VONU-798645 format. One record per residue: residue in one letter; x, y, z of N, C-alpha, C in turn. Coordinates in pm, whole numbers, plus 50000, padded with zeros to 5 digits. Example, Ala and Ser with C-alpha at 12.3 -4.5 7.8 and 13.67 -1.06 7.14 Angstrom:
+----+-------+-------+-------+-------+-------+-------+-------+-------+-------+
: aa :  n_xx :  n_yy :  n_zz : ca_xx : ca_yy : ca_zz :  c_xx :  c_yy :  c_zz :
+----+-------+-------+-------+-------+-------+-------+-------+-------+-------+
:  a : 51319 : 49431 : 50780 : 51230 : 49550 : 50780 : 51320 : 49670 : 50780 :
:  s : 51285 : 49775 : 50708 : 51367 : 49894 : 50714 : 51290 : 50003 : 50787 :
+----+-------+-------+-------+-------+-------+-------+-------+-------+-------+
//
This chain:
+----+-------+-------+-------+-------+-------+-------+-------+-------+-------+
: aa :  n_xx :  n_yy :  n_zz : ca_xx : ca_yy : ca_zz :  c_xx :  c_yy :  c_zz :
+----+-------+-------+-------+-------+-------+-------+-------+-------+-------+
:  m : 47157 : 41300 : 12441 : 47119 : 41376 : 12325 : 47007 : 41305 : 12251 :
:  n : 46919 : 41384 : 12204 : 46809 : 41324 : 12130 : 46842 : 41322 : 11980 :
:  l : 46757 : 41260 : 11905 : 46778 : 41240 : 11762 : 46782 : 41373 : 11686 :
:  t : 46706 : 41470 : 11726 : 46704 : 41599 : 11658 : 46837 : 41671 : 11674 :
:  a : 46894 : 41666 : 11793 : 47022 : 41732 : 11819 : 47133 : 41664 : 11739 :
:  i : 47132 : 41531 : 11733 : 47234 : 41457 : 11659 : 47223 : 41488 : 11510 :
:  s : 47103 : 41490 : 11457 : 47087 : 41520 : 11315 : 47126 : 41666 : 11286 :
:  a : 47104 : 41757 : 11379 : 47146 : 41896 : 11360 : 47298 : 41906 : 11359 :
:  i : 47364 : 41832 : 11449 : 47511 : 41831 : 11453 : 47567 : 41771 : 11324 :
:  i : 47506 : 41662 : 11277 : 47551 : 41599 : 11151 : 47531 : 41696 : 11034 :
:  a : 47420 : 41767 : 11033 : 47394 : 41864 : 10926 : 47497 : 41977 : 10930 :
:  i : 47531 : 42021 : 11050 : 47632 : 42127 : 11063 : 47768 : 42077 : 11015 :
:  i : 47805 : 41955 : 11052 : 47933 : 41897 : 11010 : 47937 : 41882 : 10857 :
:  i : 47828 : 41832 : 10800 : 47823 : 41816 : 10654 : 47830 : 41952 : 10585 :
:  s : 47762 : 42051 : 10640 : 47768 : 42186 : 10583 : 47910 : 42242 : 10591 :
:  f : 47976 : 42219 : 10705 : 48113 : 42267 : 10722 : 48207 : 42198 : 10623 :
:  v : 48192 : 42067 : 10605 : 48275 : 41994 : 10508 : 48249 : 42048 : 10367 :
:  g : 48123 : 42072 : 10335 : 48090 : 42129 : 10204 : 48153 : 42266 : 10185 :
:  l : 48151 : 42347 : 10290 : 48212 : 42479 : 10284 : 48362 : 42469 : 10261 :
:  v : 48427 : 42377 : 10332 : 48572 : 42358 : 10315 : 48602 : 42314 : 10172 :
:  i : 48522 : 42222 : 10119 : 48543 : 42175 : 09982 : 48525 : 42290 : 09883 :
:  q : 48424 : 42372 : 09905 : 48403 : 42487 : 09816 : 48518 : 42587 : 09824 :
:  l : 48568 : 42611 : 09946 : 48681 : 42703 : 09961 : 48806 : 42650 : 09891 :
:  v : 48829 : 42520 : 09901 : 48943 : 42459 : 09831 : 48924 : 42472 : 09680 :
:  a : 48804 : 42447 : 09632 : 48777 : 42458 : 09489 : 48797 : 42601 : 09440 :
:  v : 48749 : 42697 : 09518 : 48767 : 42838 : 09481 : 48915 : 42874 : 09482 :
:  g : 48989 : 42824 : 09580 : 49133 : 42850 : 09585 : 49204 : 42795 : 09463 :
:  i : 49168 : 42674 : 09423 : 49227 : 42614 : 09303 : 49190 : 42698 : 09181 :
:  y : 49065 : 42739 : 09172 : 49020 : 42821 : 09058 : 49096 : 42953 : 09053 :
:  i : 49111 : 43018 : 09167 : 49184 : 43145 : 09172 : 49330 : 43123 : 09133 :
:  g : 49388 : 43013 : 09178 : 49525 : 42981 : 09139 : 49538 : 42963 : 08989 :
:  k : 49440 : 42897 : 08928 : 49443 : 42881 : 08783 : 49425 : 43015 : 08713 :
:  l : 49341 : 43101 : 08770 : 49323 : 43234 : 08712 : 49453 : 43314 : 08718 :
:  e : 49526 : 43302 : 08828 : 49654 : 43371 : 08840 : 49751 : 43320 : 08734 :
:  g : 49753 : 43189 : 08715 : 49838 : 43132 : 08611 : 49798 : 43181 : 08473 :
:  f : 49669 : 43187 : 08449 : 49619 : 43237 : 08321 : 49654 : 43384 : 08303 :
:  k : 49643 : 43460 : 08411 : 49677 : 43602 : 08406 : 49825 : 43619 : 08371 :
:  d : 49911 : 43537 : 08432 : 50054 : 43543 : 08400 : 50079 : 43508 : 08254 :
:  l : 50006 : 43409 : 08203 : 50021 : 43370 : 08063 : 49978 : 43484 : 07970 :
:  v : 49866 : 43546 : 08001 : 49817 : 43658 : 07919 : 49916 : 43774 : 07924 :
:  n : 49968 : 43805 : 08041 : 50067 : 43912 : 08052 : 50192 : 43880 : 07971 :
:  y : 50236 : 43754 : 07974 : 50352 : 43712 : 07895 : 50324 : 43729 : 07746 :
:  k : 50206 : 43687 : 07703 : 50171 : 43698 : 07561 : 50163 : 43845 : 07518 :
:  f : 50108 : 43931 : 07605 : 50103 : 44074 : 07573 : 50244 : 44132 : 07560 :
:  a : 50333 : 44094 : 07651 : 50471 : 44144 : 07645 : 50539 : 44094 : 07518 :
:  e : 50515 : 43968 : 07483 : 50572 : 43912 : 07361 : 50519 : 43986 : 07238 :
:  q : 50391 : 44014 : 07236 : 50331 : 44086 : 07124 : 50386 : 44228 : 07115 :
:  k : 50408 : 44291 : 07231 : 50465 : 44426 : 07233 : 50605 : 44425 : 07175 :
:  d : 50685 : 44324 : 07209 : 50819 : 44313 : 07154 : 50814 : 44297 : 07002 :
:  r : 50723 : 44214 : 06954 : 50709 : 44197 : 06809 : 50669 : 44328 : 06742 :
:  l : 50578 : 44401 : 06805 : 50534 : 44528 : 06750 : 50649 : 44629 : 06747 :
:  d : 50729 : 44632 : 06854 : 50843 : 44722 : 06857 : 50943 : 44688 : 06747 :
:  k : 50967 : 44559 : 06725 : 51058 : 44518 : 06618 : 51002 : 44560 : 06482 :
:  h : 50872 : 44542 : 06464 : 50809 : 44580 : 06338 : 50819 : 44731 : 06316 :
:  n : 50789 : 44808 : 06420 : 50796 : 44953 : 06407 : 50938 : 44998 : 06378 :
:  n : 51036 : 44933 : 06441 : 51176 : 44966 : 06416 : 51211 : 44935 : 06270 :
:  f : 51161 : 44823 : 06220 : 51185 : 44786 : 06080 : 51125 : 44890 : 05986 :
:  i : 51002 : 44932 : 06014 : 50935 : 45031 : 05929 : 51013 : 45163 : 05931 :
:  t : 51060 : 45203 : 06048 : 51138 : 45326 : 06058 : 51267 : 45316 : 05978 :
:  r : 51335 : 45203 : 05990 : 51459 : 45183 : 05914 : 51432 : 45181 : 05765 :
:  l : 51325 : 45114 : 05724 : 51290 : 45107 : 05582 : 51259 : 45247 : 05528 :
:  y : 51187 : 45327 : 05604 : 51157 : 45464 : 05563 : 51287 : 45542 : 05545 :
:  e : 51380 : 45525 : 05638 : 51509 : 45595 : 05630 : 51587 : 45551 : 05506 :
:  v : 51586 : 45421 : 05477 : 51655 : 45370 : 05358 : 51592 : 45427 : 05231 :
:  e : 51461 : 45431 : 05225 : 51394 : 45486 : 05108 : 51424 : 45635 : 05092 :
:  r : 51432 : 45707 : 05202 : 51465 : 45850 : 05196 : 51607 : 45869 : 05143 :
:  r : 51700 : 45789 : 05196 : 51839 : 45798 : 05148 : 51850 : 45758 : 05001 :
:  q : 51772 : 45660 : 04962 : 51773 : 45616 : 04822 : 51728 : 45730 : 04731 :
:  g : 51626 : 45803 : 04773 : 51580 : 45918 : 04695 : 51687 : 46025 : 04685 :
:  i : 51757 : 46050 : 04795 : 51866 : 46149 : 04794 : 51977 : 46102 : 04700 :
:  d : 52014 : 45973 : 04709 : 52119 : 45920 : 04622 : 52078 : 45929 : 04475 :
:  e : 51952 : 45900 : 04445 : 51906 : 45912 : 04306 : 51914 : 46056 : 04258 :
:  e : 51882 : 46150 : 04345 : 51892 : 46292 : 04309 : 52037 : 46330 : 04283 :
:  k : 52129 : 46280 : 04366 : 52271 : 46309 : 04346 : 52320 : 46250 : 04213 :
:  i : 52274 : 46131 : 04180 : 52312 : 46068 : 04053 : 52260 : 46150 : 03936 :
:  d : 52136 : 46198 : 03946 : 52080 : 46282 : 03840 : 52162 : 46409 : 03821 :
:  v : 52200 : 46473 : 03933 : 52281 : 46595 : 03926 : 52416 : 46565 : 03862 :
:  a : 52478 : 46453 : 03904 : 52608 : 46416 : 03847 : 52595 : 46388 : 03697 :
:  n : 52490 : 46322 : 03656 : 52470 : 46294 : 03514 : 52451 : 46423 : 03434 :
:  h : 52379 : 46520 : 03492 : 52362 : 46649 : 03424 : 52496 : 46721 : 03411 :
:  r : 52579 : 46715 : 03515 : 52711 : 46779 : 03510 : 52796 : 46714 : 03402 :
:  i : 52793 : 46581 : 03398 : 52871 : 46510 : 03296 : 52821 : 46549 : 03156 :
:  a : 52691 : 46553 : 03140 : 52636 : 46591 : 03009 : 52675 : 46734 : 02973 :
:  d : 52673 : 46826 : 03071 : 52714 : 46964 : 03046 : 52860 : 46971 : 03006 :
:  l : 52946 : 46895 : 03076 : 53088 : 46894 : 03044 : 53113 : 46835 : 02906 :
:  e : 53039 : 46732 : 02871 : 53054 : 46672 : 02739 : 53011 : 46769 : 02630 :
:  n : 52903 : 46844 : 02655 : 52854 : 46941 : 02557 : 52950 : 47059 : 02542 :
:  k : 53017 : 47102 : 02650 : 53113 : 47212 : 02643 : 53238 : 47169 : 02569 :
:  g : 53274 : 47042 : 02581 : 53395 : 46992 : 02517 : 53382 : 46980 : 02368 :
:  v : 53263 : 46975 : 02316 : 53242 : 46955 : 02172 : 53264 : 47078 : 02094 :
+----+-------+-------+-------+-------+-------+-------+-------+-------+-------+
//
């Protein structure tokens, strides 16, 4: 073999080693991206749970306020009845 053939073989081997190193690096990068994707999905699910809890709280609070209004109306009606009965008794 002459010097040109040997240097071509060495260049091919070095290129192949570089390719393998790049493939390993890309594999590691993709693995990290998958881990990051899992983390983002977990955070989104966690945020969705918090939002659901908040929405449930708002719904319950609205229901409590509605019932409170009804109870206040009932108290007003009862007070008017009592006042009417007191006025009739006089």
